[in-house]
C-alpha positions in Angstrom: 2.0 -1.5 -15.2 4.1 -4.5 -14.6 6.6 -4.7 -11.8 9.8 -6.6 -11.6 11.3 -8.0 -8.3 14.3 -5.8 -7.6 15.9 -4.6 -4.3 17.3 -1.7 -2.2 20.0 -1.3 0.4 20.3 -0.1 3.9 22.4 -0.8 7.1 21.4 -2.7 10.2 23.3 -4.2 13.2 23.9 -7.9 13.3 26.4 -8.1 16.1 23.6 -9.6 18.3 21.8 -12.8 17.3 18.6 -11.3 18.7 18.6 -7.5 18.9 16.1 -4.8 19.5 16.3 -1.1 18.7 13.8 1.7 18.6 14.2 4.9 16.7 10.6 6.0 17.4 8.5 5.2 20.4 5.7 4.0 18.1 7.8 1.2 16.6 10.3 -1.5 17.7 12.0 -4.1 15.6 13.7 -7.5 16.3 16.2 -9.3 14.0 16.6 -13.1 13.6 19.7 -15.1 13.4 21.2 -15.3 10.0 20.4 -18.2 7.7 21.3 -19.5 4.2 20.6 -17.4 1.2 19.1 -18.9 -2.0 20.1 -16.3 -4.5 19.0 -15.5 -8.0 15.5 -16.7 -7.3 12.0 -15.3 -7.5 10.7 -15.0 -3.9 7.2 -15.2 -2.4 6.2 -14.9 1.3 3.2 -16.0 3.2 2.1 -16.0 6.9 -0.3 -18.3 8.9 -0.7 -18.1 12.7 2.7 -17.6 14.3 4.7 -19.0 11.4 5.7 -17.8 7.9 7.2 -19.4 4.8 9.2 -18.2 1.9 9.1 -19.9 -1.5 12.2 -19.2 -3.6 12.0 -20.5 -7.2 15.1 -20.7 -9.4 14.6 -22.3 -12.8 13.4 -25.9 -12.0 14.3 -25.8 -8.3 12.3 -24.5 -5.3 13.8 -23.7 -1.9 11.3 -23.3 1.0 12.1 -21.8 4.3 10.0 -21.7 7.5 10.0 -19.1 10.2 8.7 -18.4 13.7 6.9 -15.0 13.7 7.0 -14.4 17.5 10.8 -13.9 17.8 11.3 -14.0 14.7 13.5 -17.1 14.1 14.5 -19.4 11.3 13.0 -22.9 11.7 13.9 -25.1 8.7 14.5 -25.2 5.0 13.9 -27.7 2.2 15.4 -27.8 -1.3 13.3 -29.6 -4.0 15.5 -30.0 -7.0 14.2 -30.4 -10.6 10.7 -29.9 -9.2 9.2 -28.2 -12.2 9.3 -29.5 -15.8 11.5 -28.1 -18.6 10.1 -25.0 -20.3 7.5 -24.3 -17.5 6.5 -20.7 -16.7 5.5 -19.6 -13.2 2.2 -17.8 -13.6 1.4 -17.0 -10.0 1.9 -18.1 -6.3 -1.0 -17.1 -4.1 -3.0 -18.0 -1.0 -6.4 -19.3 -1.9 -8.9 -20.5 0.6 -6.9 -22.3 3.4 -4.0 -23.2 1.1 -1.1 -21.7 -0.8 -0.6 -22.8 -4.5 2.0 -22.4 -7.2 0.5 -22.1 -10.7 2.6 -22.7 -13.7 1.9 -23.0 -17.5 3.3 -25.5 -20.0 2.9 -25.5 -23.7 2.4 -29.0 -25.3 3.7 -28.6 -28.8 2.8 -32.1 -29.8 -0.9 -31.7 -29.1 -1.0 -27.9 -29.7 -2.6 -27.2 -26.2 -1.8 -24.8 -23.5 -1.9 -26.1 -19.9 -2.2 -24.5 -16.5 -1.0 -26.7 -13.5 -1.4 -26.2 -9.8 0.8 -27.4 -7.0 -0.2 -27.1 -3.3 2.1 -26.2 -0.5 2.1 -28.3 2.7 2.5 -25.4 5.0 3.2 -27.5 8.1 5.9 -29.6 6.5 7.3 -26.7 4.4 7.3 -28.7 1.1 5.4 -28.6 -2.2 3.1 -31.5 -3.0 4.4 -33.9 -5.7 1.0 -33.8 -7.3 1.0 -31.5 -10.4 -2.7 -31.0 -11.1 -3.8 -29.7 -14.6 -6.7 -27.3 -13.9 -7.0 -25.5 -17.3 -6.4 -27.1 -20.8 -6.8 -24.9 -23.9 -6.8 -25.9 -27.5 -4.4 -23.5 -29.4 -2.4 -20.6 -28.3 -3.2 -17.8 -26.0 -1.8 -14.3 -25.7 1.0 -13.3 -23.4 0.2 -10.2 -21.3 -3.6 -10.3 -21.7 -4.1 -6.6 -20.8 -7.3 -7.6 -19.1 -5.7 -6.8 -15.7 -2.5 -4.8 -15.6 -2.4 -4.1 -11.9 0.5 -6.0 -10.3 -1.2 -6.9 -7.0 1.2 -5.4 -4.6 -1.9 -4.1 -2.7 -4.7 -6.4 -3.8 -3.2 -9.9 -3.8 -3.2 -10.5 -7.6 0.1 -11.6 -9.0 0.8 -11.4 -12.7 3.4 -9.9 -15.0 3.4 -8.5 -18.6 4.6 -11.8 -20.1 2.2 -14.1 -18.2 -0.5 -16.0 -20.1 -3.0 -16.2 -17.3 -4.5 -13.6 -14.8 -5.7 -14.7 -11.4 -8.4 -12.9 -9.3 -9.6 -13.9 -5.9 -13.0 -13.1 -4.5 -13.1 -10.8 -1.4 -13.6 -13.7 1.0 -11.0 -15.9 -0.9 -13.6 -18.6 -1.5 -13.5 -18.4 -5.2 -10.8 -17.8 -7.8 -11.1 -16.7 -11.5 -8.5 -17.7 -14.0 -8.6 -15.5 -17.2 -6.9 -15.7 -20.5 -7.3 -14.3 -24.1 -7.3 -16.5 -27.1 -4.9 -15.6 -29.9 -7.1 -13.4 -32.3 -8.4 -14.7 -35.6 -7.4 -11.5 -37.4 -4.3 -9.4 -37.1 -6.3 -6.3 -38.0 -7.7 -4.9 -34.6 -10.5 -3.1 -36.6 -11.8 -6.6 -37.4 -10.6 -8.7 -34.4 -12.8 -9.3 -31.4 -11.1 -10.6 -28.2 -12.3 -13.9 -26.9 -11.8 -14.1 -23.1 -11.6 -17.4 -21.3 -13.1 -17.3 -17.8 -12.6 -20.3 -15.5 -13.8 -20.2 -11.9 -12.9 -22.5 -9.1 -14.1 -23.1 -5.5 -11.7 -23.0 -2.5 -10.7 -26.6 -3.1 -9.7 -25.9 -6.7 -12.8 -27.7 -8.1 -13.9 -26.1 -11.3 -17.4 -24.4 -11.0 -17.6 -22.7 -14.4 -15.7 -22.6 -17.7 -16.6 -20.1 -20.4 -15.1 -18.4 -23.4 -16.8 -15.1 -24.1 -16.6 -13.0 -27.2 -16.3 -9.2 -26.5 -19.1 -7.0 -28.0 -16.6 -4.6 -29.5 -13.5 -4.8 -31.7 -10.0 -4.5 -30.2 -9.7 -1.1 -31.7 -13.0 0.0 -30.1 -12.3 -1.0 -26.5 -9.6 -1.0 -23.8 -9.9 -3.3 -20.8 -9.3 -1.4 -17.6 -9.9 -3.8 -14.7 -12.0 -6.7 -13.6 -13.3 -8.2 -10.3 -14.8 -11.4 -9.1 -17.3 -11.4 -6.2 -18.0 -14.0 -3.5 -20.9 -15.4 -5.6 -18.7 -16.0 -8.6 -20.1 -13.1 -10.6 -17.7 -11.1 -12.9 -17.4 -7.4 -13.3 -15.3 -6.1 -16.2 -14.6 -2.3 -16.6 -13.9 -1.1 -20.2 -13.2 2.1 -22.1 -15.4 2.2 -25.3 -14.2 4.5 -28.1 -16.7 6.2 -30.3 -14.8 5.7 -33.5 -11.8 3.8 -34.8 -9.3 6.5 -34.1 -8.5 5.1 -30.7 -8.1 8.7 -29.5 -9.4 10.0 -26.2 -10.4 13.3 -27.7 -12.7 13.8 -30.6 -10.7 15.0 -33.6 -10.8 18.7 -34.6 -12.6 19.6 -31.4 -11.4 21.3 -28.3 -13.5 19.5 -25.9 -15.8 16.4 -25.3 -14.2 13.0 -24.8 -14.2 10.4 -27.5 -15.1 7.5 -25.3 -17.3 6.4 -22.4 -16.9 3.8 -19.7 -19.0 0.6 -19.5 -19.3 -2.1 -16.9 -19.8 -5.7 -18.2 -21.6 -7.9 -15.7 -21.4 -11.6 -16.3 -23.5 -13.7 -13.9 -22.0 -16.9 -12.5 -22.9 -19.7 -14.8 -23.9 -17.5 -17.7 -22.1 -16.3 -20.8 -24.3 -13.3 -21.4 -22.9 -9.8 -20.9 -25.1 -7.2 -19.2 -23.9 -3.7 -19.8 -24.1 -0.6 -17.6 -22.9 2.7 -19.0 -21.1 5.4 -17.1 -21.1 8.9 -18.6 -17.8 10.5 -17.9 -19.0 13.6 -19.8 -16.2 16.1 -20.4 -13.8 14.4 -17.9 -10.9 12.3 -19.0 -10.2 9.2 -16.9 -6.6 8.7 -16.2 -6.8 5.4 -14.3 -9.5 3.3 -12.6 -9.6 0.2 -10.6 -12.4 -2.1 -9.2 -12.4 -3.2 -5.5 -14.8 -5.6 -3.8 -16.0 -5.3 -0.2 -17.9 -7.2 2.5 -20.8 -4.8 1.9 -23.5 -5.2 -0.7 -21.5 -3.1 -3.3 -18.2 -2.9 -5.2 -16.3 0.4 -5.6 -14.6 1.8 -8.7 -12.1 4.6 -8.1 -9.3 6.5 -9.8 -8.5 10.0 -11.1 -9.7 12.3 -13.8 -8.6 15.4 -15.7 -10.6 18.0 -17.6 -8.3 18.0 -20.6 -6.2 21.1 -20.0 -3.1 18.9 -19.7 -1.8 16.4 -22.2 -4.3 13.5 -21.8 -3.1 11.0 -19.2 -0.3 13.2 -17.8 -2.0 14.9 -14.9 -4.9 14.3 -12.5 -7.1 17.1 -11.3 -9.5 15.1 -9.2 -10.7 11.9 -7.6 -13.4 9.9 -9.2 -15.5 7.1 -7.5 -18.7 5.2 -8.0 -20.3 2.2 -6.5 -21.7 -0.9 -8.2 -24.5 -3.1 -6.8 -24.4 -6.9 -7.0 -26.3 -6.9 -10.3 -23.8 -4.7 -12.0 -25.7 -1.3 -11.8 -23.7 1.9 -11.3 -24.7 4.5 -8.7 -23.3 7.1 -6.3 -20.8 8.8 -8.6 -18.5 11.4 -7.0 -16.0 13.8 -8.5 -13.8 15.8 -6.1 -11.0 18.2 -7.2 -7.6 18.0 -5.7 -7.0 21.5 -4.1 -4.1 23.4 -5.6 -3.0 24.2 -2.0 -2.4 20.5 -1.5 -0.6 20.1 -4.8 1.8 23.0 -4.0 2.9 21.3 -0.7 6.5 20.0 -0.8 7.1 21.6 -4.2 9.8 24.0 -5.5 9.1 27.7 -5.7 9.2 27.4 -9.5 6.4 24.7 -9.5 4.3 26.6 -7.0 4.6 29.8 -9.0 3.6 28.0 -12.2 0.6 26.4 -10.6 -0.6 29.6 -9.0 -0.3 31.5 -12.2 -2.2 28.8 -14.1 -5.0 28.9 -11.6 -5.2 32.7 -11.7 -5.8 32.4 -15.4 -8.7 30.0 -14.9 -6.8 26.9 -15.8 -6.9 23.6 -14.0 -3.9 22.5 -11.9 -3.2 18.8 -11.6 -0.9 16.1 -10.3 1.3 14.6 -12.9 1.5 10.8 -13.3 -0.8 10.0 -10.4 -1.8 6.3 -10.4 -4.5 4.7 -8.3 -3.0 2.1 -6.0 -5.7 1.1 -3.5 -9.1 1.7 -2.1 -10.1 0.6 1.4 -13.8 0.2 2.2 -14.3 0.8 5.9 -17.0 -1.0 7.8 -19.3 2.1 7.8 -19.1 2.2 4.0 -16.6 5.2 3.9 -13.7 5.0 1.5 -9.9 5.5 1.7 -8.4 6.3 -1.8 -4.6 6.0 -2.1 -2.6 7.0 -5.2 1.0 7.5 -6.0 3.0 9.4 -8.6 4.8 6.9 -10.9 6.5 7.2 -14.3 9.6 6.3 -16.2 11.9 8.3 -18.4 14.2 7.0 -21.2 17.3 8.8 -22.4 19.7 7.8 -25.2 23.4 7.7 -24.2 26.2 8.0 -26.7 29.4 6.2 -26.1 32.6 5.5 -28.0 32.7 4.1 -31.6 29.2 5.5 -32.2 27.8 3.0 -29.7 24.5 4.2 -28.1 22.2 2.7 -25.6 19.0 3.7 -23.9 18.8 4.3 -20.1 15.4 4.1 -18.4 15.0 5.7 -15.0 11.9 4.8 -12.9 10.4 7.4 -10.6 8.0 6.9 -7.6 6.9 10.2 -6.2 4.3 11.6 -3.6 1.5 9.6 -2.1 -2.0 11.1 -2.1 -4.5 9.7 0.4 -8.1 10.8 0.8 -11.2 9.8 2.7 -14.8 10.0 1.3 -17.6 9.7 3.8 -20.8 7.6 3.4 -22.5 10.9 2.4 -20.1 11.1 -0.6 -18.4 14.2 0.8 -14.6 14.6 0.9 -13.6 14.4 4.6 -9.9 15.0 4.2 -7.0 14.7 1.7 -3.3 14.5 2.4 0.0 14.5 0.5 2.9 12.5 1.6 6.2 13.6 0.0 8.9 11.3 -1.4 11.1 11.2 -4.4 12.4 7.7 -5.2 14.3 6.9 -8.4 16.1 3.9 -9.8 17.1 2.1 -12.9 15.9 -1.5 -12.2 12.2 -1.3 -12.3 10.3 -0.9 -9.0 13.2 -2.3 -7.0 12.9 -1.3 -3.4 10.7 1.7 -4.2 7.0 2.5 -3.9 5.2 1.7 -0.7 3.4 -1.0 1.3 0.0 -0.3 2.9 -1.4 -1.8 6.1 -4.0 -0.8 8.7 -4.4 -1.2 12.5 -6.5 0.3 15.2 -8.2 2.9 12.9 -4.8 4.1 11.5 -3.5 3.7 8.0 0.3 2.9 7.7 2.4 3.6 4.6 5.8 2.0 4.6 8.6 3.0 2.2 12.4 3.7 1.9 13.3 7.4 2.0 16.2 9.7 2.3 17.2 10.3 5.9 16.9 14.1 5.4 13.1 13.9 4.7 12.1 12.8 8.1 11.3 16.3 9.3 10.8 17.9 5.9 9.2 21.4 6.0 6.0 21.8 4.0 7.6 24.5 1.7 10.6 22.3 0.7 10.7 19.6 -2.0 11.9 16.1 -0.8 15.5 15.0 -1.1 15.7 12.1 -3.6 16.1 8.5 -2.4 18.2 6.5 -5.0 17.2 2.8 -5.2 19.9 0.4 -3.8 21.5 3.3 -1.8 21.4 3.7 2.0 18.3 5.2 3.4 15.7 4.9 6.1 12.8 2.5 6.3 10.0 5.1 7.0 6.4 4.8 8.2 3.7 7.4 7.8 0.8 6.9 10.2 -2.5 8.4 9.1 -5.6 8.8 11.3 -8.7 7.5 9.7 -10.9 10.0 11.6 -9.3 13.4 10.7 -6.3 12.5 8.4 -3.7 13.7 10.9 -0.4 12.1 10.3 3.0 11.4 11.8 6.2 10.3 10.2 8.8 8.0 11.8 12.0 6.2 10.9 12.1 2.5 11.9 15.5 1.6 10.6 18.1 4.3 10.0 21.3 3.4 8.1 23.3 6.2 9.8 22.4 5.1 13.4 23.0 1.3 12.9 26.5 0.2 12.5 28.8 -2.9 12.1 27.1 -4.8 9.3 25.7 -3.8 5.9 22.4 -5.2 4.8 21.3 -5.6 1.1 18.2 -6.3 -0.9 15.0 -5.0 0.6 11.8 -4.6 -1.3 8.4 -3.5 0.0 6.8 -6.4 -1.8 8.6 -8.7 0.6 6.7 -7.3 3.7 4.2 -9.8 5.2 1.8 -9.3 8.0 3.0 -11.2 11.1 0.1 -10.4 13.4 -2.5 -7.8 13.9 0.0 -5.2 14.9 3.3 -6.4 13.3 4.9 -7.1 10.0 8.1 -8.9 8.8 10.4 -8.7 5.9 13.6 -10.5 4.7 16.8 -8.7 3.8 20.0 -10.1 2.4 23.2 -10.0 4.4 26.7 -10.2 3.1 28.4 -13.7 3.0 25.4 -15.2 1.2 23.2 -15.0 4.3 19.7 -13.6 5.0 17.9 -12.3 8.1 14.2 -11.8 9.0 13.2 -8.5 10.6 10.0 -8.1 12.6 8.5 -4.6 13.2 5.9 -4.1 15.9 3.4 -1.2 15.9 3.3 0.0 19.5 
């Protein structure tokens, strides 16, 4: 599930250098002076104390800008030309320990080695160090898009894309980092080939603390890698789907029920290359998506969605699945909670509700199509918040003149489902937040950003203006990416799931200047109760907007 960096559009006033506007008493926003744009670049944003930085990388150049979070205000910028070597590939930019690093790979054709380099950001000066430190050197080629971790990190801090060679995972306290890669297989036949995973761990000063290459216990055909996690002690947890035969099918052939796979958790202790395996019996339930999350408690959490097989496998989710993992890799406290059909029917058309009700009357299972797990929050008391979002893409073939045809892919981001499980494993509440986003350039300005403050959960996204007071018996109006819309916040109470919906920035109510290129991935936390994001203004200028939660 790889995401590309694309953008959306809305309006905002820029007639004042420092303006303030409130569309809801719960939120206010301030806008900085405009400053120079560095276009056609990959952008990354970080915040420390009352300052923030943006790193904008375009080919071999890097452009770094600093901001004051309090106003907000632009401070300075630095352009470092020809900073990266030819044929380099940016693998990740992330905050690790007390520092921010840029990681890039470089293939050495002469010596037939793959190299991973790190460059540290001097946050105070707003420049990248001229020291390019090689931290991983591998004999021979490795695979692109390792498939060991295909979550993009919008919500968990991991940054990687489908074509990257390395995956990066930080421990919960950001004191350790795992760099993972997969060696090019010895055999092309996946019935004979066994993946060899490289696992290199570092402390917060980027000193190497372990370096292992581990052969997986099953062939490529017999296993799929779902997710992995690194804990504060440097132990590794790898979640896999293990098939019972070489068919690679979820269902057993010629049978109406029973899954053709089970789940296993591989536990690799820090400093060891041995794999300890714990099995999870998913019984007659089909797992649609699972992710691992670490916590400050004495356990990790795995969560996602399941179906009972009445739908086409993987197309719909009928319930929420969670289990906990102790610090020795043992699974316990499994939970299965169905999604109520009454909730599924909210904000749906009469046709959809009629179909769902008829299916339930006949004893069938009603599910949520294309529901993807996005985040799990572990509260201090051990209760869990599970957040998922409907997400899919659809490709159509379009015919033109002279027998010319081309494919058009549309990306959809639909309703958000949020639920709370208590420490007693009981479902406390579950809510559905309607939206209907669509676009043709990947994620663009779609999907949502999560943050929490003062026992409330905040979900931030762009939406159609007409949805702000949407009745529960109406389906949402579509928001088309890169069109005008409202930056919307849904505030959810942790205690009882009660929610309120507000518009922060409304294109129709703010005049005089058109603002372009907003994406939820650009949102950064400015303080305990505020966040900031950058948008592009016409005339090759940008502005920084700060939103305060009142």
